C-alpha positions in Angstrom: -35.3 -7.3 -92.8 -39.0 -8.1 -92.3 -38.2 -11.8 -92.9 -35.7 -11.8 -89.9 -37.1 -13.3 -86.7 -38.6 -10.8 -84.3 -38.0 -11.9 -80.7 -38.6 -10.6 -77.2 -36.1 -11.5 -74.5 -36.5 -11.5 -70.8 -33.5 -11.4 -68.4 -33.9 -11.7 -64.6 -30.9 -13.7 -63.4 -29.8 -11.1 -60.8 -31.0 -7.6 -60.0 -31.8 -6.2 -63.4 -35.2 -6.7 -65.0 -34.3 -6.6 -68.7 -36.6 -6.8 -71.7 -35.2 -6.5 -75.1 -36.6 -6.8 -78.6 -34.5 -7.6 -81.7 -35.2 -8.3 -85.3 -32.5 -10.6 -86.5 -29.3 -8.8 -85.4 -30.9 -5.4 -85.2 -31.8 -4.0 -81.7 -35.2 -2.4 -81.6 -35.7 -2.0 -77.8 -33.7 -2.4 -74.6 -35.7 -1.7 -71.5 -34.2 -2.2 -68.1 -35.5 -1.7 -64.6 -32.7 -2.0 -62.0 -33.1 -2.7 -58.3 -29.5 -1.8 -57.5 -30.5 1.0 -55.2 -32.5 -1.3 -53.1 -29.5 -3.5 -52.5 -27.0 -0.8 -51.9 -27.7 -0.5 -48.1 -26.9 -4.2 -47.8 -23.6 -4.0 -49.7 -24.7 -6.6 -52.2 -27.6 -8.2 -53.9 -30.2 -9.7 -51.7 -32.0 -12.6 -53.6 -35.5 -12.0 -52.0 -35.4 -8.3 -52.7 -34.3 -8.9 -56.3 -37.2 -11.4 -56.8 -39.8 -9.0 -55.5 -38.4 -6.2 -57.6 -38.7 -8.4 -60.7 -42.3 -9.1 -59.9 -43.1 -5.4 -59.7 -41.1 -4.4 -62.8 -42.0 -7.2 -65.2 -45.2 -6.1 -66.9 -44.3 -2.3 -67.1 -40.9 -3.2 -68.6 -42.4 -5.5 -71.2 -44.9 -2.8 -72.1 -42.1 -0.2 -72.3 -40.0 -2.4 -74.6 -42.9 -3.1 -77.0 -43.7 0.7 -77.2 -40.0 1.5 -77.8 -39.8 -1.1 -80.5 -43.0 0.1 -82.1 -44.3 -3.5 -82.5 -47.3 -5.4 -81.3 -46.9 -8.5 -79.1 -48.7 -10.5 -81.8 -46.0 -9.7 -84.3 -43.4 -11.6 -82.3 -41.9 -14.8 -83.6 -40.8 -16.1 -80.2 -40.2 -15.3 -76.6 -36.7 -16.0 -75.1 -35.9 -16.0 -71.4 -32.8 -16.6 -69.3 -33.3 -20.1 -67.7 -30.0 -20.0 -65.9 -27.5 -19.7 -64.4 -28.4 -17.1 -61.8 -30.4 -16.5 -58.6 -33.0 -19.2 -58.4 -35.9 -17.0 -57.2 -35.1 -14.2 -59.7 -34.9 -16.7 -62.6 -38.2 -18.2 -61.7 -39.9 -14.8 -62.0 -38.6 -14.4 -65.5 -39.3 -17.9 -66.6 -42.8 -17.8 -65.3 -43.5 -14.5 -67.0 -42.1 -15.7 -70.3 -44.1 -18.9 -70.2 -47.3 -17.0 -69.5 -46.6 -14.5 -72.2 -45.7 -17.1 -74.8 -48.6 -19.3 -73.9 -51.1 -16.5 -74.1 -49.8 -15.4 -77.5 -49.3 -18.8 -79.0 -45.6 -18.2 -79.6 -42.6 -20.5 -79.2 -40.7 -20.3 -75.9 -36.9 -20.5 -75.8 -35.1 -20.9 -72.4 -31.5 -19.8 -73.0 -28.2 -19.6 -71.1 -27.2 -16.4 -69.5 -23.5 -16.7 -70.3 -24.2 -17.6 -74.0 -26.5 -14.6 -74.2 -23.6 -12.4 -73.1 -21.6 -13.6 -76.0 -24.4 -13.4 -78.5 -25.3 -9.8 -77.7 -22.1 -8.7 -79.6 -24.0 -9.5 -82.8 -26.2 -6.5 -82.2 -23.0 -4.3 -82.2 -20.6 -5.8 -84.6 -22.6 -8.3 -86.8 -22.5 -12.1 -86.9 -20.0 -13.8 -84.6 -17.0 -15.4 -86.2 -17.0 -19.2 -85.7 -15.1 -20.0 -83.6 -15.0 -17.1 -81.2 -13.1 -16.9 -77.9 -15.1 -15.0 -75.2 -13.9 -13.5 -72.0 -17.0 -13.0 -69.7 -16.4 -11.1 -66.5 -19.0 -9.9 -64.0 -20.0 -10.1 -60.4 -21.0 -13.8 -60.7 -18.5 -15.2 -63.2 -15.1 -14.9 -64.8 -14.9 -17.3 -67.7 -13.1 -18.0 -70.9 -15.4 -19.7 -73.4 -14.9 -21.0 -76.9 -17.9 -20.9 -79.1 -18.0 -22.8 -82.4 -21.8 -22.3 -82.7 -23.5 -20.0 -80.2 -26.7 -22.0 -80.3 -25.3 -25.5 -79.8 -21.5 -25.5 -79.1 -20.0 -23.4 -76.3 -17.0 -25.0 -74.5 -15.5 -23.7 -71.2 -11.7 -23.1 -71.5 -11.2 -21.4 -68.1 -13.1 -20.2 -65.1 -12.8 -18.5 -61.7 -12.1 -20.9 -58.9 -13.2 -18.5 -56.2 -14.3 -14.8 -56.3 -15.3 -13.5 -59.7 -13.7 -10.3 -60.9 -16.8 -8.2 -60.3 -17.2 -9.6 -56.8 -13.7 -8.6 -56.0 -14.4 -5.0 -57.2 -17.4 -4.9 -54.9 -15.5 -6.1 -51.9 -12.6 -3.8 -52.3 -15.0 -0.8 -52.9 -16.6 -1.8 -49.6 -13.3 -1.9 -47.7 -12.5 1.6 -49.2 -15.9 2.8 -48.1 -16.8 3.7 -51.7 -20.3 2.1 -51.8 -22.0 -0.4 -54.0 -21.7 -1.4 -56.8 -17.9 -1.3 -56.8 -17.0 -1.6 -60.4 -17.9 1.9 -61.7 -16.6 3.7 -58.6 -13.3 1.8 -58.6 -12.9 2.6 -62.3 -13.5 6.3 -61.6 -11.1 6.6 -58.8 -8.4 4.5 -60.6 -8.3 7.0 -63.5 -6.7 9.5 -61.0 -4.4 7.0 -59.4 -1.1 5.3 -60.2 -1.5 1.7 -61.3 2.1 1.0 -60.4 2.0 2.5 -56.9 1.4 -0.8 -55.1 2.6 -4.3 -56.3 -0.5 -6.3 -55.6 -0.3 -10.1 -56.5 -1.5 -11.6 -59.8 -3.4 -14.8 -59.0 -2.7 -18.1 -60.8 0.0 -16.8 -63.0 2.8 -19.1 -61.9 4.4 -21.6 -64.3 2.6 -24.5 -62.7 -0.8 -22.8 -62.3 -3.8 -23.5 -64.5 -3.2 -21.6 -67.7 -6.7 -20.2 -68.2 -8.4 -20.3 -64.7 -8.8 -17.2 -62.5 -8.5 -16.5 -58.8 -9.1 -13.1 -57.2 -9.6 -14.2 -53.6 -5.9 -13.9 -52.8 -5.8 -10.4 -54.4 -8.8 -9.3 -52.5 -7.3 -10.4 -49.2 -3.9 -8.8 -50.0 -5.6 -5.4 -50.8 -7.7 -5.5 -47.7 -4.7 -6.3 -45.5 -2.7 -3.5 -47.1 -5.5 -1.1 -46.3 -5.9 -2.4 -42.8 -2.2 -2.0 -42.1 -2.2 1.6 -43.3 -5.2 2.4 -41.0 -3.7 0.6 -38.1 -0.5 2.7 -38.4 -2.7 5.8 -38.4 -1.7 6.6 -42.0 -4.0 8.0 -44.7 -5.0 5.4 -47.3 -4.3 6.6 -50.9 -7.6 5.6 -52.2 -6.9 6.5 -55.8 -3.6 4.6 -56.0 -5.1 1.6 -54.3 -8.0 1.6 -56.7 -5.7 1.9 -59.7 -3.2 -0.8 -58.5 -6.0 -3.2 -57.6 -7.7 -2.6 -61.0 -4.5 -3.1 -62.9 -3.9 -6.4 -61.1 -7.3 -7.7 -62.2 -7.2 -6.6 -65.8 -3.6 -7.7 -66.3 -4.5 -11.3 -65.4 -7.8 -11.2 -67.4 -6.3 -9.9 -70.6 -3.1 -11.9 -70.3 -4.9 -15.2 -70.0 -7.5 -14.3 -72.7 -4.8 -13.5 -75.3 -2.9 -16.7 -74.4 -6.1 -18.8 -74.8 -6.7 -17.3 -78.2 -3.1 -18.1 -79.3 -3.2 -21.6 -78.0 -6.6 -22.4 -79.6 -5.7 -20.7 -82.9 -8.5 -18.2 -82.6 -8.1 -14.7 -84.1 -11.1 -13.1 -82.4 -11.7 -12.2 -78.8 -15.0 -11.0 -77.5 -15.3 -9.5 -74.0 -18.7 -9.3 -72.2 -20.3 -9.1 -68.8 -20.6 -6.1 -66.5 -16.8 -5.7 -65.9 -16.4 -5.4 -69.6 -17.6 -1.8 -69.1 -14.3 -1.1 -67.2 -12.3 1.5 -69.2 -8.9 0.0 -68.2 -9.9 -3.5 -69.2 -11.0 -2.2 -72.6 -7.8 -0.3 -73.2 -5.4 -3.0 -72.1 -7.3 -5.7 -74.0 -7.1 -3.5 -77.2 -3.4 -3.0 -76.7 -2.6 -6.6 -76.2 -4.9 -7.9 -78.9 -3.3 -5.5 -81.4 0.1 -6.7 -80.5 -1.0 -10.4 -80.9 -2.8 -9.9 -84.2 -6.2 -10.6 -82.6 -9.4 -8.8 -83.4 -11.1 -7.5 -80.3 -14.9 -7.2 -80.1 -16.5 -5.5 -77.1 -20.1 -4.2 -77.1 -20.9 -0.8 -75.8 -21.1 -0.7 -72.0 -24.9 -0.8 -71.8 -24.9 -4.1 -73.6 -22.2 -5.5 -71.4 -24.3 -5.4 -68.2 -27.3 -7.7 -67.8 -30.1 -6.8 -70.2 -33.0 -8.3 -72.2 -31.4 -7.5 -75.5 -28.7 -10.2 -75.1 -31.4 -12.8 -74.4 -33.5 -11.6 -77.4 -30.3 -11.8 -79.6 -29.7 -15.4 -78.7 -33.4 -16.2 -79.0 -33.4 -14.7 -82.5 -30.4 -16.9 -83.4 -32.3 -19.9 -82.2 -35.3 -19.1 -84.4 -33.1 -18.3 -87.4 -31.3 -21.6 -87.1 -34.5 -23.6 -86.5 -33.4 -24.8 -83.1 -36.2 -26.6 -81.1 -38.2 -24.5 -78.7 -38.5 -25.3 -75.0 -41.2 -27.3 -73.3 -43.9 -25.7 -71.2 -42.3 -27.6 -68.4 -39.2 -25.3 -68.7 -38.0 -24.4 -65.2 -35.2 -22.2 -63.9 -31.8 -23.8 -63.4 -29.5 -21.7 -61.2 -26.5 -23.8 -62.2 -27.3 -24.3 -65.9 -24.0 -25.2 -67.5 -22.7 -23.0 -70.3 -22.4 -26.2 -72.5 -26.2 -25.9 -72.7 -26.8 -22.7 -74.7 -30.5 -23.4 -74.6 -33.0 -25.8 -73.1 -34.8 -27.6 -76.0 -38.0 -29.5 -75.7 -40.2 -31.7 -77.7 -40.9 -30.4 -81.2 -44.6 -31.0 -81.0 -45.2 -29.1 -77.8 -45.9 -25.6 -79.3 -48.3 -26.9 -81.9 -50.7 -27.4 -79.1 -50.6 -23.7 -78.2 -52.7 -22.6 -81.2 -55.6 -24.4 -79.7 -55.9 -21.5 -77.3 -58.3 -18.7 -77.8 -56.9 -15.8 -79.8 -58.4 -13.4 -77.4 -55.9 -12.4 -74.7 -54.5 -9.4 -72.8 -52.1 -8.6 -75.6 -54.5 -8.6 -78.6 
């Protein structure tokens, strides 16, 4: 185990300041500082607020992760950081911190892809990823079907959302129902006491001529909002629990149906589900049911590893080190639209040799 790479990962793509430390595929620390409460009064994430929160939380969260892992910063074999996609300002805070930390320690820097990290985190839960693996990633920013033949070099998009992501739809419907922010957990909670068949909400992009693997939740969001408005206009009470259950069922029905179809069509017998919405209890249950019926093995990390965290970034960084992938340049910058086909941002092989010319005396000695 001591021979496996020890990597620290930093995640700041949205409103979570995550710092994780892994050794190979073993999780040692997962420290998270969330600014969600600061965004709640706005009904969504405010980029400038998120960036400032990352600045304040970065150093304390790194120190907490190192203490939790019981390791010294000097013991690290590399520093990984989310280079994109995400909010530009938030990403810049993480990238800047990772570059300073790696430079001061004389350690290689790995700028990695947020989406690929969401796939790789499952290795901390269930061991090495099968190759290939089909991944369904669902969160507030993306709904994607991805085929990974090699998580460090080969991730191919199979399907994606064409408008609102699943998590975004959860947030918007929760706001219409006056349930607060974020919407995912509260919709899930109310739905458990409702009837998923009470209201026949539409299933987007499921017609015979629609794209087989793409997602659309904008029409569903509008249909639910109009249904609620009509009830209120008529002076009738809105059955919040039934609305939550019926809306949630429409979302997870489409997600799981398309994911299983993609696995069958691509000849892949493993499905991994990640992203914040993967914490949804109904999505997990329906995916398990449909995967079992199709002879597909389902892999879903525990809920804490599904949301944005530093552990997933460290996991992908450790895989980069283990497979001898090139480190990133010191010129690494944030890329808010970094494509998933770039699992990491490599640089010139010689760049990090120059780091060891630095003084060994630093803040982390």
